[in-house]
MINU-547299 format. One record per residue (C-alpha): residue number from 1; x, y, z. Coordinates in Angstrom, 3 decimals. Layout:
BEGIN
resi=NUM, u=X, v=Y, w=Z
...
// end
This chain:
BEGIN
resi=1, u=-9.098, v=-11.504, w=-22.635
resi=2, u=-12.723, v=-9.761, w=-22.091
resi=3, u=-15.555, v=-11.432, w=-24.119
resi=4, u=-18.462, v=-9.380, w=-26.254
resi=5, u=-21.606, v=-9.758, w=-23.986
resi=6, u=-24.863, v=-10.810, w=-25.739
resi=7, u=-26.926, v=-7.852, w=-24.092
resi=8, u=-26.382, v=-4.261, w=-25.362
resi=9, u=-24.383, v=-2.302, w=-22.865
resi=10, u=-27.093, v=0.303, w=-22.459
resi=11, u=-28.826, v=-1.925, w=-21.364
resi=12, u=-26.658, v=-3.251, w=-18.260
resi=13, u=-26.610, v=-1.486, w=-15.337
resi=14, u=-22.973, v=0.022, w=-14.814
resi=15, u=-21.893, v=-1.714, w=-11.735
resi=16, u=-22.636, v=-5.044, w=-13.087
resi=17, u=-20.746, v=-4.277, w=-16.293
resi=18, u=-17.828, v=-2.473, w=-13.815
resi=19, u=-17.738, v=-5.939, w=-11.991
resi=20, u=-18.377, v=-8.662, w=-14.596
resi=21, u=-14.803, v=-6.562, w=-16.497
resi=22, u=-13.078, v=-6.735, w=-12.658
resi=23, u=-13.850, v=-10.666, w=-12.623
resi=24, u=-12.702, v=-11.224, w=-15.982
resi=25, u=-9.309, v=-9.271, w=-15.521
resi=26, u=-8.920, v=-11.080, w=-11.893
resi=27, u=-9.109, v=-14.681, w=-13.980
resi=28, u=-7.265, v=-13.666, w=-17.277
resi=29, u=-3.908, v=-13.638, w=-15.673
resi=30, u=-2.175, v=-12.754, w=-19.078
resi=31, u=-4.354, v=-9.589, w=-19.659
resi=32, u=-2.952, v=-6.066, w=-18.606
resi=33, u=-5.005, v=-2.949, w=-17.573
resi=34, u=-4.041, v=0.461, w=-17.534
resi=35, u=-6.780, v=2.507, w=-15.754
resi=36, u=-6.228, v=6.100, w=-17.559
resi=37, u=-7.593, v=9.604, w=-16.695
resi=38, u=-9.184, v=12.378, w=-19.296
resi=39, u=-10.125, v=16.013, w=-19.116
resi=40, u=-12.409, v=17.463, w=-21.658
resi=41, u=-13.723, v=20.247, w=-20.223
resi=42, u=-14.584, v=23.744, w=-21.311
resi=43, u=-13.328, v=22.641, w=-24.699
resi=44, u=-9.985, v=20.865, w=-23.785
resi=45, u=-9.300, v=17.292, w=-25.297
resi=46, u=-7.635, v=14.346, w=-24.029
resi=47, u=-5.665, v=12.030, w=-26.617
resi=48, u=-4.491, v=8.820, w=-25.838
resi=49, u=-1.329, v=7.828, w=-27.680
resi=50, u=-1.176, v=3.870, w=-27.507
resi=51, u=1.732, v=1.881, w=-28.844
resi=52, u=3.143, v=-1.646, w=-29.232
resi=53, u=6.626, v=-2.007, w=-28.761
resi=54, u=6.310, v=-5.840, w=-28.852
resi=55, u=7.097, v=-7.911, w=-31.895
resi=56, u=4.027, v=-9.182, w=-32.219
resi=57, u=0.643, v=-7.969, w=-32.548
resi=58, u=-1.421, v=-7.117, w=-29.477
resi=59, u=-5.204, v=-6.786, w=-29.104
resi=60, u=-6.710, v=-4.107, w=-26.964
resi=61, u=-9.531, v=-2.880, w=-25.733
resi=62, u=-10.534, v=0.566, w=-24.474
resi=63, u=-13.488, v=0.847, w=-21.856
resi=64, u=-14.254, v=5.005, w=-21.252
resi=65, u=-16.626, v=5.847, w=-18.200
resi=66, u=-19.010, v=8.913, w=-19.195
resi=67, u=-21.227, v=10.686, w=-17.487
resi=68, u=-23.460, v=9.458, w=-14.874
resi=69, u=-20.252, v=6.523, w=-14.086
resi=70, u=-21.450, v=4.550, w=-17.253
resi=71, u=-19.348, v=2.968, w=-19.734
resi=72, u=-19.843, v=5.034, w=-22.585
resi=73, u=-17.930, v=3.428, w=-25.264
resi=74, u=-15.767, v=0.142, w=-25.787
resi=75, u=-13.728, v=0.298, w=-28.292
resi=76, u=-11.491, v=-2.817, w=-29.607
resi=77, u=-8.835, v=-2.876, w=-31.940
resi=78, u=-5.422, v=-4.596, w=-33.070
resi=79, u=-2.003, v=-2.670, w=-32.806
resi=80, u=0.721, v=-4.095, w=-35.192
resi=81, u=4.661, v=-4.080, w=-33.942
resi=82, u=5.965, v=-0.631, w=-33.319
resi=83, u=2.579, v=0.889, w=-34.467
resi=84, u=0.793, v=3.816, w=-32.674
resi=85, u=-3.298, v=4.631, w=-32.430
resi=86, u=-4.328, v=8.011, w=-31.702
resi=87, u=-7.547, v=8.227, w=-29.378
resi=88, u=-9.427, v=11.209, w=-28.782
resi=89, u=-11.491, v=11.694, w=-25.463
resi=90, u=-13.674, v=14.766, w=-26.890
resi=91, u=-15.216, v=13.129, w=-29.331
resi=92, u=-16.431, v=10.620, w=-27.228
resi=93, u=-17.489, v=12.531, w=-24.005
resi=94, u=-17.206, v=15.710, w=-24.256
resi=95, u=-17.036, v=18.327, w=-21.349
resi=96, u=-16.306, v=15.818, w=-18.610
resi=97, u=-13.847, v=14.702, w=-16.323
resi=98, u=-13.398, v=10.842, w=-16.468
resi=99, u=-11.158, v=7.863, w=-16.628
resi=100, u=-11.043, v=4.696, w=-19.302
resi=101, u=-9.643, v=1.424, w=-18.881
resi=102, u=-6.906, v=0.099, w=-21.091
resi=103, u=-6.837, v=-3.784, w=-21.465
resi=104, u=-4.292, v=-5.871, w=-23.716
resi=105, u=-2.537, v=-8.686, w=-23.936
resi=106, u=0.938, v=-7.110, w=-24.184
resi=107, u=2.710, v=-4.478, w=-22.340
resi=108, u=2.028, v=-1.323, w=-23.950
resi=109, u=3.419, v=2.282, w=-23.893
resi=110, u=0.543, v=4.990, w=-23.200
resi=111, u=1.091, v=8.521, w=-23.565
resi=112, u=-1.370, v=10.547, w=-22.345
resi=113, u=-1.767, v=14.290, w=-24.153
resi=114, u=-3.733, v=17.445, w=-23.036
resi=115, u=-4.791, v=19.785, w=-25.680
resi=116, u=-6.342, v=23.279, w=-25.006
resi=117, u=-9.590, v=24.867, w=-26.959
resi=118, u=-8.252, v=26.589, w=-30.173
resi=119, u=-4.686, v=26.246, w=-29.268
resi=120, u=-2.362, v=24.130, w=-31.411
resi=121, u=0.238, v=22.612, w=-29.247
resi=122, u=0.096, v=20.458, w=-26.478
resi=123, u=-0.339, v=21.951, w=-23.338
resi=124, u=0.410, v=18.997, w=-20.438
resi=125, u=1.385, v=14.866, w=-20.988
resi=126, u=2.144, v=12.318, w=-18.730
resi=127, u=3.353, v=8.714, w=-19.308
resi=128, u=0.960, v=5.619, w=-18.337
resi=129, u=3.460, v=2.497, w=-17.651
resi=130, u=3.902, v=-0.144, w=-15.225
resi=131, u=3.386, v=2.099, w=-12.628
resi=132, u=-0.036, v=2.530, w=-13.292
resi=133, u=-1.040, v=-1.314, w=-14.441
resi=134, u=-4.310, v=-1.466, w=-12.472
resi=135, u=-5.176, v=-4.981, w=-10.369
resi=136, u=-8.660, v=-5.815, w=-9.121
resi=137, u=-7.945, v=-7.383, w=-5.839
resi=138, u=-10.286, v=-9.532, w=-3.753
resi=139, u=-8.845, v=-8.618, w=-0.686
resi=140, u=-7.679, v=-4.990, w=-1.057
resi=141, u=-6.112, v=-2.600, w=1.333
resi=142, u=-6.130, v=0.893, w=2.072
resi=143, u=-3.335, v=3.057, w=0.889
resi=144, u=-2.093, v=6.393, w=0.790
resi=145, u=-0.892, v=8.752, w=-1.824
resi=146, u=1.295, v=12.237, w=-1.685
resi=147, u=0.983, v=14.831, w=-4.381
resi=148, u=2.768, v=18.527, w=-4.563
resi=149, u=0.288, v=21.374, w=-5.615
resi=150, u=0.453, v=25.408, w=-5.359
resi=151, u=-2.508, v=27.454, w=-5.852
resi=152, u=-0.591, v=30.462, w=-5.139
resi=153, u=0.959, v=32.760, w=-8.410
resi=154, u=4.797, v=32.642, w=-8.417
resi=155, u=4.057, v=35.891, w=-11.086
resi=156, u=1.072, v=37.718, w=-12.310
resi=157, u=-1.123, v=35.060, w=-13.599
resi=158, u=-3.928, v=33.584, w=-11.434
resi=159, u=-3.070, v=29.688, w=-10.683
resi=160, u=-5.316, v=26.858, w=-9.155
resi=161, u=-6.295, v=23.195, w=-9.867
resi=162, u=-7.374, v=20.136, w=-8.584
resi=163, u=-6.932, v=16.471, w=-8.017
resi=164, u=-9.266, v=13.787, w=-9.425
resi=165, u=-10.172, v=10.638, w=-8.328
resi=166, u=-11.826, v=8.054, w=-10.348
resi=167, u=-12.698, v=4.780, w=-9.079
resi=168, u=-12.709, v=1.648, w=-11.604
resi=169, u=-13.991, v=-0.760, w=-9.193
resi=170, u=-17.377, v=-2.586, w=-8.866
resi=171, u=-17.771, v=-1.247, w=-5.281
resi=172, u=-17.617, v=2.098, w=-3.476
resi=173, u=-14.436, v=3.737, w=-2.865
resi=174, u=-14.095, v=5.619, w=0.228
resi=175, u=-11.216, v=7.641, w=2.244
resi=176, u=-10.212, v=11.208, w=2.825
resi=177, u=-8.117, v=13.797, w=1.424
resi=178, u=-5.831, v=16.599, w=3.507
resi=179, u=-4.044, v=19.361, w=2.111
resi=180, u=-0.913, v=20.513, w=3.746
resi=181, u=-0.166, v=24.271, w=3.070
resi=182, u=3.248, v=26.222, w=2.950
resi=183, u=2.813, v=27.147, w=6.741
resi=184, u=2.544, v=23.273, w=7.408
resi=185, u=-1.126, v=23.432, w=8.478
resi=186, u=-3.563, v=21.271, w=7.504
resi=187, u=-6.685, v=21.489, w=5.562
resi=188, u=-10.317, v=20.119, w=7.036
resi=189, u=-9.991, v=16.434, w=6.096
resi=190, u=-12.144, v=16.130, w=2.787
resi=191, u=-13.964, v=12.934, w=2.847
resi=192, u=-13.658, v=10.770, w=-0.285
resi=193, u=-16.914, v=8.702, w=-0.994
resi=194, u=-16.930, v=7.527, w=-4.585
resi=195, u=-19.349, v=5.553, w=-6.798
resi=196, u=-18.359, v=2.730, w=-8.629
resi=197, u=-17.558, v=4.186, w=-12.269
resi=198, u=-17.598, v=7.819, w=-10.919
resi=199, u=-14.723, v=10.489, w=-10.817
resi=200, u=-14.792, v=13.328, w=-8.200
resi=201, u=-12.679, v=16.499, w=-8.250
resi=202, u=-11.482, v=18.163, w=-5.187
resi=203, u=-9.972, v=21.742, w=-5.852
resi=204, u=-7.007, v=22.950, w=-4.136
resi=205, u=-6.678, v=25.423, w=-1.318
resi=206, u=-6.539, v=28.940, w=-2.571
resi=207, u=-3.763, v=31.159, w=-2.332
resi=208, u=-1.508, v=28.186, w=-1.217
resi=209, u=0.765, v=25.635, w=-2.092
resi=210, u=2.402, v=22.389, w=-0.300
resi=211, u=1.200, v=19.090, w=-0.639
resi=212, u=-1.706, v=16.594, w=-0.468
resi=213, u=-2.599, v=12.754, w=1.318
resi=214, u=-5.192, v=10.912, w=-0.175
resi=215, u=-6.122, v=7.624, w=1.733
resi=216, u=-8.252, v=5.580, w=-0.193
resi=217, u=-9.496, v=2.036, w=0.598
resi=218, u=-8.177, v=0.190, w=-2.700
resi=219, u=-6.011, v=1.259, w=-5.819
resi=220, u=-7.685, v=4.698, w=-7.428
resi=221, u=-7.087, v=6.665, w=-10.831
resi=222, u=-5.271, v=9.675, w=-9.622
resi=223, u=-5.358, v=12.832, w=-12.063
resi=224, u=-3.278, v=16.344, w=-10.722
resi=225, u=-4.186, v=19.010, w=-13.054
resi=226, u=-3.099, v=22.952, w=-12.752
resi=227, u=-4.722, v=25.412, w=-14.395
resi=228, u=-3.964, v=29.524, w=-15.341
resi=229, u=-5.906, v=32.035, w=-16.100
resi=230, u=-3.678, v=33.196, w=-19.100
resi=231, u=-3.883, v=29.607, w=-20.569
resi=232, u=-7.872, v=29.388, w=-19.886
resi=233, u=-7.458, v=25.721, w=-19.023
resi=234, u=-4.485, v=22.986, w=-17.908
resi=235, u=-1.167, v=23.904, w=-17.522
resi=236, u=0.324, v=21.194, w=-16.094
resi=237, u=-0.986, v=17.249, w=-15.629
resi=238, u=0.062, v=14.472, w=-13.348
resi=239, u=-0.865, v=10.924, w=-13.055
resi=240, u=-0.280, v=9.331, w=-9.796
resi=241, u=0.147, v=5.850, w=-9.670
resi=242, u=1.629, v=3.348, w=-7.291
resi=243, u=5.207, v=4.788, w=-7.191
resi=244, u=3.818, v=7.696, w=-5.789
resi=245, u=2.629, v=5.840, w=-2.972
resi=246, u=3.548, v=6.733, w=0.809
resi=247, u=4.189, v=4.438, w=3.379
resi=248, u=2.493, v=6.569, w=6.223
resi=249, u=-1.216, v=6.617, w=6.593
resi=250, u=-3.044, v=9.594, w=5.550
resi=251, u=-3.529, v=10.432, w=9.394
resi=252, u=-2.164, v=8.433, w=12.312
resi=253, u=-4.600, v=6.800, w=14.594
resi=254, u=-4.590, v=7.541, w=18.218
resi=255, u=-2.010, v=6.134, w=20.672
resi=256, u=-3.425, v=2.584, w=21.614
resi=257, u=-2.363, v=0.872, w=25.053
resi=258, u=-4.095, v=-2.527, w=24.553
resi=259, u=-2.178, v=-5.689, w=23.547
resi=260, u=-3.315, v=-8.946, w=22.940
resi=261, u=-1.180, v=-11.897, w=22.440
resi=262, u=-2.693, v=-14.910, w=20.653
resi=263, u=-3.094, v=-18.347, w=22.232
resi=264, u=-5.299, v=-19.593, w=20.290
resi=265, u=-2.536, v=-20.938, w=17.751
resi=266, u=-0.425, v=-22.621, w=19.878
resi=267, u=2.024, v=-19.455, w=20.039
resi=268, u=4.809, v=-19.543, w=22.638
resi=269, u=3.814, v=-17.500, w=25.431
resi=270, u=0.754, v=-19.851, w=25.805
resi=271, u=2.665, v=-23.307, w=25.421
resi=272, u=5.954, v=-22.709, w=27.035
resi=273, u=4.906, v=-19.569, w=29.193
resi=274, u=8.469, v=-18.196, w=29.249
resi=275, u=6.984, v=-15.009, w=27.621
resi=276, u=6.394, v=-13.830, w=31.330
resi=277, u=9.033, v=-10.670, w=31.774
resi=278, u=8.092, v=-9.232, w=28.289
resi=279, u=4.931, v=-8.826, w=29.283
resi=280, u=5.519, v=-7.268, w=32.973
resi=281, u=7.651, v=-4.863, w=30.706
resi=282, u=4.869, v=-3.970, w=28.478
resi=283, u=2.741, v=-3.486, w=31.469
resi=284, u=5.550, v=-1.994, w=33.716
resi=285, u=5.411, v=0.804, w=30.346
resi=286, u=1.986, v=1.354, w=30.829
resi=287, u=-0.019, v=-0.949, w=28.612
resi=288, u=-2.125, v=-3.394, w=29.283
resi=289, u=-1.744, v=-6.935, w=27.943
resi=290, u=-4.009, v=-10.195, w=27.543
resi=291, u=-4.416, v=-13.268, w=25.658
resi=292, u=-6.896, v=-14.325, w=22.973
resi=293, u=-7.783, v=-17.874, w=24.268
resi=294, u=-11.356, v=-18.117, w=22.262
resi=295, u=-11.316, v=-20.858, w=19.335
resi=296, u=-11.228, v=-18.428, w=16.579
resi=297, u=-9.863, v=-14.940, w=15.740
resi=298, u=-12.181, v=-12.632, w=14.778
resi=299, u=-12.115, v=-9.122, w=13.675
resi=300, u=-14.943, v=-8.316, w=16.496
resi=301, u=-12.164, v=-9.701, w=19.113
resi=302, u=-9.269, v=-7.918, w=17.422
resi=303, u=-10.643, v=-4.452, w=17.655
resi=304, u=-11.182, v=-4.079, w=21.403
resi=305, u=-7.136, v=-4.355, w=21.004
resi=306, u=-4.607, v=-1.855, w=19.565
resi=307, u=-1.776, v=-4.526, w=19.085
resi=308, u=-2.094, v=-7.865, w=18.595
resi=309, u=0.944, v=-10.493, w=18.650
resi=310, u=1.770, v=-13.699, w=17.223
resi=311, u=4.670, v=-15.282, w=18.544
resi=312, u=6.055, v=-18.818, w=16.212
resi=313, u=2.464, v=-19.994, w=15.956
resi=314, u=2.170, v=-23.690, w=15.688
resi=315, u=-0.852, v=-24.385, w=13.762
resi=316, u=-2.386, v=-22.505, w=11.063
resi=317, u=-4.825, v=-19.796, w=11.006
resi=318, u=-7.974, v=-20.108, w=8.623
resi=319, u=-8.637, v=-17.675, w=5.561
resi=320, u=-11.457, v=-16.041, w=7.601
resi=321, u=-9.068, v=-15.452, w=10.793
resi=322, u=-5.985, v=-14.138, w=8.031
resi=323, u=-9.069, v=-11.839, w=6.668
resi=324, u=-9.746, v=-10.887, w=10.101
resi=325, u=-6.069, v=-9.738, w=10.755
resi=326, u=-5.668, v=-7.983, w=7.749
resi=327, u=-8.888, v=-6.068, w=8.020
resi=328, u=-7.968, v=-5.142, w=11.631
resi=329, u=-4.352, v=-3.720, w=10.690
resi=330, u=-5.916, v=-2.107, w=7.541
resi=331, u=-8.210, v=-0.185, w=10.028
resi=332, u=-5.551, v=1.080, w=12.220
resi=333, u=-4.283, v=-1.920, w=14.605
resi=334, u=-0.630, v=-2.926, w=14.625
resi=335, u=0.833, v=-6.454, w=14.470
resi=336, u=3.752, v=-7.853, w=15.554
resi=337, u=4.908, v=-11.333, w=13.750
resi=338, u=7.624, v=-13.561, w=15.629
resi=339, u=9.125, v=-16.370, w=13.644
resi=340, u=12.120, v=-18.415, w=14.312
resi=341, u=14.756, v=-20.275, w=13.128
resi=342, u=15.002, v=-23.119, w=10.387
resi=343, u=12.179, v=-25.369, w=9.584
resi=344, u=10.803, v=-25.866, w=12.762
resi=345, u=7.008, v=-27.007, w=13.718
resi=346, u=6.047, v=-23.355, w=13.694
resi=347, u=7.478, v=-22.193, w=10.519
resi=348, u=4.992, v=-23.197, w=8.184
resi=349, u=1.812, v=-21.540, w=10.094
resi=350, u=3.869, v=-18.624, w=11.198
resi=351, u=5.302, v=-17.996, w=7.496
resi=352, u=1.575, v=-18.149, w=6.356
resi=353, u=0.894, v=-15.168, w=7.927
resi=354, u=4.051, v=-13.435, w=6.701
resi=355, u=3.201, v=-14.527, w=2.835
resi=356, u=-0.341, v=-13.211, w=3.476
resi=357, u=1.276, v=-9.584, w=4.418
resi=358, u=3.756, v=-10.091, w=1.588
resi=359, u=6.758, v=-10.694, w=3.509
resi=360, u=8.689, v=-14.056, w=4.456
resi=361, u=11.426, v=-15.989, w=6.369
resi=362, u=14.418, v=-17.224, w=4.978
resi=363, u=14.215, v=-20.773, w=6.628
resi=364, u=17.899, v=-20.583, w=7.968
resi=365, u=20.150, v=-19.432, w=10.980
resi=366, u=22.288, v=-16.426, w=11.021
resi=367, u=25.356, v=-16.119, w=12.286
resi=368, u=28.427, v=-13.789, w=13.031
resi=369, u=31.847, v=-14.891, w=13.496
resi=370, u=33.058, v=-11.694, w=15.260
resi=371, u=29.694, v=-10.219, w=16.953
resi=372, u=28.476, v=-12.843, w=19.158
resi=373, u=27.891, v=-14.241, w=22.746
resi=374, u=30.486, v=-16.516, w=23.990
resi=375, u=31.984, v=-17.814, w=20.511
resi=376, u=28.147, v=-18.989, w=19.683
resi=377, u=27.995, v=-17.519, w=16.085
resi=378, u=23.799, v=-18.097, w=16.131
resi=379, u=23.760, v=-15.743, w=18.710
resi=380, u=24.260, v=-12.494, w=17.216
resi=381, u=24.741, v=-9.250, w=18.210
resi=382, u=23.164, v=-6.221, w=16.725
resi=383, u=24.420, v=-2.971, w=17.418
resi=384, u=23.778, v=0.639, w=15.912
resi=385, u=26.495, v=0.892, w=14.296
resi=386, u=26.685, v=-1.880, w=12.207
resi=387, u=22.955, v=-3.026, w=11.957
resi=388, u=20.671, v=-0.684, w=12.760
resi=389, u=19.144, v=1.471, w=9.601
resi=390, u=17.113, v=5.045, w=10.772
resi=391, u=13.776, v=4.340, w=12.373
resi=392, u=12.056, v=5.505, w=15.452
resi=393, u=12.336, v=1.635, w=16.908
resi=394, u=16.070, v=1.973, w=16.735
resi=395, u=16.378, v=5.381, w=17.710
resi=396, u=18.354, v=6.025, w=20.987
resi=397, u=19.293, v=3.041, w=22.128
resi=398, u=22.614, v=0.719, w=21.255
resi=399, u=22.481, v=-2.752, w=20.994
resi=400, u=20.675, v=-6.523, w=21.248
resi=401, u=21.114, v=-9.694, w=20.525
resi=402, u=19.628, v=-13.234, w=19.314
resi=403, u=19.589, v=-16.924, w=20.010
resi=404, u=19.340, v=-18.724, w=16.653
resi=405, u=17.295, v=-16.308, w=14.619
resi=406, u=16.302, v=-16.221, w=10.746
resi=407, u=16.636, v=-13.730, w=8.370
resi=408, u=13.599, v=-12.293, w=6.250
resi=409, u=12.416, v=-11.030, w=3.024
resi=410, u=10.184, v=-8.102, w=2.316
resi=411, u=8.579, v=-7.424, w=-0.704
resi=412, u=6.749, v=-4.309, w=-1.997
resi=413, u=6.216, v=-1.950, w=0.850
resi=414, u=8.264, v=-3.769, w=3.218
resi=415, u=11.323, v=-1.730, w=5.284
resi=416, u=14.378, v=-2.976, w=6.879
resi=417, u=15.500, v=-1.459, w=9.925
resi=418, u=17.560, v=-4.462, w=11.388
resi=419, u=20.540, v=-6.305, w=9.451
resi=420, u=23.277, v=-8.179, w=9.336
resi=421, u=26.593, v=-6.904, w=8.974
resi=422, u=29.103, v=-7.617, w=6.358
resi=423, u=31.094, v=-11.001, w=7.755
resi=424, u=27.542, v=-12.463, w=8.895
resi=425, u=26.385, v=-15.118, w=6.931
resi=426, u=23.669, v=-14.301, w=5.089
resi=427, u=25.481, v=-10.927, w=4.737
resi=428, u=23.351, v=-8.017, w=4.353
resi=429, u=20.219, v=-9.741, w=5.194
resi=430, u=17.114, v=-8.336, w=7.033
resi=431, u=16.579, v=-8.951, w=10.655
resi=432, u=13.717, v=-6.913, w=11.586
resi=433, u=11.130, v=-5.389, w=9.124
resi=434, u=8.538, v=-3.147, w=9.152
resi=435, u=5.515, v=-1.868, w=7.230
resi=436, u=2.280, v=0.193, w=6.863
resi=437, u=-0.325, v=-1.837, w=6.002
resi=438, u=-3.304, v=0.644, w=5.084
resi=439, u=-3.931, v=2.633, w=8.323
resi=440, u=-2.295, v=0.093, w=10.738
resi=441, u=1.490, v=-1.142, w=11.189
resi=442, u=3.303, v=-4.529, w=11.293
resi=443, u=6.714, v=-5.554, w=12.673
resi=444, u=8.854, v=-8.869, w=11.880
resi=445, u=11.526, v=-10.141, w=13.893
resi=446, u=12.997, v=-13.484, w=13.115
resi=447, u=13.866, v=-15.026, w=17.024
resi=448, u=11.183, v=-15.365, w=19.620
resi=449, u=14.058, v=-16.302, w=22.400
resi=450, u=15.392, v=-12.918, w=22.210
resi=451, u=12.136, v=-11.983, w=24.432
resi=452, u=11.970, v=-15.102, w=26.479
resi=453, u=12.441, v=-15.088, w=30.113
resi=454, u=16.140, v=-16.416, w=29.866
resi=455, u=17.164, v=-13.967, w=27.731
resi=456, u=15.024, v=-10.733, w=27.806
resi=457, u=17.455, v=-9.363, w=30.150
resi=458, u=20.600, v=-9.389, w=28.201
resi=459, u=22.002, v=-6.391, w=26.731
resi=460, u=18.942, v=-4.069, w=25.639
resi=461, u=16.653, v=-6.918, w=24.698
resi=462, u=13.579, v=-6.178, w=26.717
resi=463, u=13.807, v=-2.144, w=25.651
resi=464, u=13.904, v=-3.375, w=21.741
resi=465, u=10.747, v=-5.214, w=22.534
resi=466, u=9.086, v=-1.894, w=24.285
resi=467, u=9.919, v=0.176, w=21.525
resi=468, u=8.660, v=-2.354, w=18.936
resi=469, u=5.210, v=-2.233, w=20.684
resi=470, u=5.297, v=1.417, w=21.137
resi=471, u=5.472, v=1.814, w=17.732
resi=472, u=2.930, v=-0.664, w=16.693
resi=473, u=0.633, v=1.498, w=19.133
resi=474, u=1.574, v=4.789, w=17.209
resi=475, u=3.429, v=5.932, w=20.419
resi=476, u=6.598, v=6.729, w=18.361
// end
């Protein structure tokens, strides 16, 4: 629970109070937090209907950010089972667009209603649920959200609107916003720069309709409002959440060409020296290949390249190295992680990198009794008819094979592009997974033998390896 401060709210700096709240929420794992927008401009009002669907009472706190990005008011109350409390925001912060943070010990039902001045009817509403649960992470990654907009009237009315971005963090939020119109044309990107606790309005392009892409450095509170002249205010409202995230960056980085293999952690290319033909294939495709041999991996070293390759590391990465790799990808770099079969010496170090990005290997051997090489059931053949899923990497070629590979697991944000078939063991499990991460991309594959010298020229193994690099380089 959030504890009371001994000093008065007015005597505490806004950023300190926000940071204090964030830190306490990080420690207090059972606490739920919902970040909610409000709009009380021009006589409008916003009502929060906070309901308790649980079988026990729940303690609730509401922190309302007002003008100058300061916490205007903190409310605390207890909700009995199946009870609802109404909170009107205009009475707290009139003529302002901002945000509030709702915290509780259990799940709540949060319904946001918008009212126009002198109207007796609700003119807009949205639900805040699990999709809008907020988390203050110590290692944030940028993310991209998408939404539709219309500022071109359908009838005789005048139509417009804006997207409101709020920053509930203790540090500044950066990013950019791009609008695309009905002619598929992009407006000039707008820079996003929001101080802690602040809300910034970004109006829709006049006389257009289409969609917007917001890339921000951390999870944001995003409210999309449409206005009409006839209503003299709000006509519709949408609260964007994590389900509205796009698995693409707001704008792709420029295509790269520099690939870096990690030799620092006794990865396969440096230890066995049998990935030379894969390196040659990448060079023949027009890319440069170098090896990282310094004692540690740093962001400064990675930023001189476009793709970083970790192939079955035999020694672990420090937390500082993991953060450097994460920051590199977050800022537009590509990362290829190659694991291998079972519980081998390389499994744990490579698995730690997978886990850091929300993925894992299944610690197994994939077998296919009907589609294999020479009757070896763990030399599985994957082809476009049975195993490939739609993706630029798998587009336009036929097959490859593995030699003792593990299947994979990907959490939120991961997409499977190659999977085992129905009679495989395990069946219909991911063999290759990919994701966007911030402005960059990641590919994970479960077999290092496919691109080793003794197998890379079989089937289209070489093409498969080059295609993975091309996607990570933003070439396809």
